[in-house]
TIVEXMAR-205703 format. One line per field, with one value per residue: residue number from 1; x, y, z of N, C-alpha, C in turn. Coordinates in steps of 0.001 Angstrom, whole numbers, plus 500000, padded with zeros to 6 digits. Last residue first. Layout:
N
n	NUM;...
n.x	X;...
n.y	Y;...
n.z	Z;...
ca.x	X;...
ca.y	Y;...
ca.z	Z;...
c.x	X;...
c.y	Y;...
c.z	Z;...
This chain:
135
n	135;134;133;132;131;130;129;128;127;126;125;124;123;122;121;120;119;118;117;116;115;114;113;112;111;110;109;108;107;106;105;104;103;102;101;100;99;98;97;96;95;94;93;92;91;90;89;88;87;86;85;84;83;82;81;80;79;78;77;76;75;74;73;72;71;70;69;68;67;66;65;64;63;62;61;60;59;58;57;56;55;54;53;52;51;50;49;48;47;46;45;44;43;42;41;40;39;38;37;36;35;34;33;32;31;30;29;28;27;26;25;24;23;22;21;20;19;18;17;16;15;14;13;12;11;10;9;8;7;6;5;4;3;2;1
n.x	727428;727403;727167;725366;721916;720130;720288;720147;719489;721106;720892;721022;720091;717395;715018;715302;716185;718784;719905;719736;721415;723819;724236;724529;726930;728728;728703;729761;731746;732542;734022;732214;731305;733611;733837;731464;732062;734208;732901;731104;732900;734087;731809;728995;725612;722381;719951;718852;720000;720824;722566;722109;719848;720878;721785;724542;723908;722807;722353;720815;720190;717920;717623;714443;712294;710922;710496;709615;709829;707392;707585;709271;707541;705470;706747;708540;708606;709557;711912;713934;716642;719666;722767;725754;727461;731047;733304;734007;734369;734630;732132;730611;731618;730594;727838;727738;728459;726395;724074;723894;722454;720039;719291;719000;716677;714335;713077;713746;714696;715873;717813;720365;721950;724385;724960;726436;725768;723050;720631;718915;718678;717438;715057;713773;713580;712136;709580;709959;713276;716367;718863;722317;725140;727766;731017
n.y	309928;306767;304258;301849;301484;304560;307293;307885;307990;309434;311329;314879;317263;318516;319061;319759;317443;317294;319555;318778;316529;317781;319348;317333;316178;318297;318522;316065;313925;310802;309345;307988;306133;304569;303544;302057;300145;298819;297682;296017;294264;293013;291689;291364;292473;291498;293555;296574;299914;303161;306175;308733;310910;313645;314706;314219;311022;307864;304693;301607;298248;295807;292248;292791;294554;296863;299984;302646;304428;304112;301482;301819;303405;301578;299495;298897;296258;295209;296505;298213;299873;301149;302911;304500;307355;307632;307428;304752;302324;299887;299543;299265;296900;295178;295451;294335;291728;290931;291169;289336;287268;288524;288923;286314;285599;287379;287855;290492;292620;295855;298311;300190;303082;305434;308840;311764;313961;314221;315491;314399;311774;312272;313560;311512;309325;309179;308161;305927;304894;303176;302478;302624;300824;302478;303230
n.z	297311;298763;300380;298397;299142;299545;299282;295656;292972;290297;288385;287954;286925;289031;290312;292889;294059;293077;294341;297020;296931;296274;298539;300487;299503;299749;302521;303305;301843;303340;305133;306737;304879;304564;307185;307306;305328;306535;308736;307384;306142;308375;309593;307343;307795;307029;305451;303794;304016;303666;303995;304717;305894;307715;310088;309947;308801;309414;308119;308835;308169;309023;309380;307784;305659;305628;306749;306388;308376;309588;310505;312678;314239;314700;316059;318235;318935;316521;315967;317886;316818;318136;317468;318037;317271;317375;318858;319088;317361;318544;319698;317420;316395;318328;317811;315236;315822;317546;315660;313608;314774;315178;312527;311583;313267;314897;317241;317923;315227;313963;312615;313702;312754;313506;313184;313709;315315;317496;317856;315941;316826;319307;318562;317077;319064;321397;320718;319231;320245;320393;322627;321983;323066;324882;323840
ca.x	726505;728071;726996;726604;723123;720269;719503;720708;718433;721276;719965;721457;720395;718739;714978;714917;714837;717813;719852;719046;720006;723240;724098;723396;725712;728424;728286;728331;731695;731642;734743;733044;730380;733047;734919;731664;730915;734408;734020;730596;732022;734912;732579;730135;726932;723436;720944;718649;719972;719799;722624;723037;720041;720608;720346;724028;724947;722347;723346;720683;721129;718206;718030;715388;713188;710175;711345;709277;711011;707735;706705;709701;708825;705179;706187;708441;708149;708339;710777;713233;715190;718879;721429;725153;726345;729786;732869;733318;734063;735757;733299;730337;731839;732044;728390;727327;729253;727764;724207;724522;723821;720778;719459;720085;717980;715057;712811;714260;713652;715984;716418;720083;720724;724108;724200;726687;726081;724254;721714;719250;719283;718707;716046;714107;714265;713478;709683;709366;711826;715557;717592;721133;724157;726717;729696
ca.y	310953;307714;305642;302344;300999;303119;306758;307999;308272;308578;310202;313668;316196;318521;318522;320831;317914;316257;319482;319986;316385;316784;319998;318256;315375;317756;319675;316295;315378;311617;310070;309040;307148;305294;304369;303174;301037;299535;298616;297092;295091;293802;292723;290833;292651;291470;292486;295377;298668;302299;304753;308532;309464;313175;314584;315594;312014;309244;305648;302962;299214;296907;293555;293028;293413;295661;298819;301604;304271;305440;301808;300975;303937;302862;299260;300228;297213;294668;296715;296937;300010;300013;302803;303268;306835;307532;308781;305385;303683;300356;299669;300391;298141;295304;295861;295724;292494;291053;291952;290622;286990;288063;290077;287147;284940;287366;286558;289395;292007;294428;297916;298800;302543;304159;307806;310526;314191;313458;315807;315828;312021;311547;314262;312803;309217;309769;309312;307079;304766;304270;301978;303324;301043;301462;303712
ca.z	296817;297889;300848;299002;298497;299673;300366;297003;293945;291465;288290;288640;285977;288445;288966;291975;294401;292731;292883;296569;297320;295363;297231;300575;299627;298425;301719;303510;302006;302539;304081;307339;305383;303417;306623;308232;305169;305274;308949;308225;305322;307448;310281;308084;307202;308048;305391;304612;303255;304264;303689;303612;305747;306356;309902;309912;309102;309321;308623;308319;308729;308104;309871;308868;305826;305242;306972;305418;307529;309082;309386;311561;313786;314059;314731;317629;319950;317131;315067;317951;316855;317680;318032;317541;318057;316648;318524;320216;316890;317731;320578;318321;315643;318175;319107;315451;314850;318065;316901;313325;314330;316348;313419;311054;313415;313615;316613;318723;316059;314258;312782;313375;313325;312833;313887;312954;313905;317172;318788;315889;315517;319240;319383;316475;317774;321467;321612;318545;320255;319876;322117;322469;322017;324763;324212
c.x	726352;727050;727799;726453;724342;721505;719539;719841;718959;720234;720074;720420;720786;718970;716312;714919;714358;716385;718803;718876;719206;721757;723443;723153;724482;727128;727928;727833;730212;731776;733839;733667;731138;732121;734412;732747;731059;733282;734265;731689;731458;734057;733370;730966;727989;724783;721987;719793;719727;719699;721474;723138;720902;720858;719949;722553;724337;723507;722810;721794;720914;719118;718184;716446;714187;711013;710514;710215;710840;708940;707034;708861;709349;706454;705893;707914;707886;707758;709473;711945;714608;717400;720719;723828;725770;728701;731547;732835;733328;735578;734507;731506;731597;732384;729903;727911;729000;728692;725636;724823;724587;722223;720319;720350;719128;716463;713618;714063;714252;714736;716411;718608;720499;722912;724033;726048;726234;724543;723035;720482;719697;719421;717419;715187;714713;714200;711071;709471;711260;714078;716746;719892;722894;725763;728679
c.y	310875;308677;306624;303809;301548;302684;305253;307306;308418;308966;309277;312566;314886;317298;318560;320365;318994;316723;318463;319985;317579;316590;319047;318969;316287;316949;319220;317542;315744;313098;310970;309939;308300;306415;305183;304106;302262;300546;299456;298131;296259;294732;293612;292001;291923;291568;292626;294394;297497;301053;304062;307075;309235;311671;314225;315624;313388;310151;307042;303803;300550;297870;294553;291938;293758;294395;297578;300402;303152;305384;303152;301268;303136;303481;300555;300119;298593;295664;296143;297104;298603;300366;301602;303097;305615;306997;308800;306814;304460;301795;300226;300620;299356;296590;296077;296255;293985;291825;292030;291407;288286;287740;289694;288388;285763;286800;286353;288018;290787;293932;296397;298540;301131;303548;306588;309390;312920;313565;315123;316160;313491;311831;313591;313540;310578;309819;309964;308338;305958;303898;303169;302705;301632;301829;302599
c.z	295308;297344;300000;299359;299176;298914;300509;298030;295360;292501;289478;288540;286643;287595;288261;290521;293435;292978;292433;295053;296824;295671;296231;299249;299668;298451;300309;302788;302107;302875;303237;306271;306038;303877;305437;307697;306066;305041;307701;308475;306124;306588;309321;308626;308012;307349;306474;304452;304196;303402;304378;303199;304511;306322;308469;309520;308946;309729;308360;308926;308037;308837;308725;308883;306930;305379;306667;305518;306504;308149;308770;310317;312601;313492;313981;316195;319357;318127;315599;317147;316819;317789;317432;318256;317344;317570;317761;319938;317976;317252;319824;319271;316526;317426;319022;316763;315053;317124;317434;314606;314068;315992;314618;311923;312813;313793;315335;318116;316754;314989;312883;313672;312792;313537;312985;313732;313066;315681;318459;316725;315384;317922;319281;317253;317240;320127;321588;319408;319492;319912;321673;321837;322640;323636;324003
């Protein structure tokens, strides 16, 4: 599947309509972004059941700001409308493949329960949403 370009107009619908979305926040002037692009494309070809999307932070400054993107490239993974991973930096192919495998293996019921517990003042100390995709 080809990579989808996300904009503020199609972002919410795209994430709502797809259970597993990888999002690459990038810019055309960013050398690491350009180096990561073929790795990202190759991963999209190897995982046709997942939606791979890109946000051009120059053209979509409002969207990048909404997600507090301060360094690019930043990779975000959204499963079942929950951001389970967000981290800046270009990943090598093996690391991206491993990250996708970890994200696939997550039990989303456990993730949602942990989020609910954290919001209600539960004992959990992991903030989630960045680093490795573990609940």
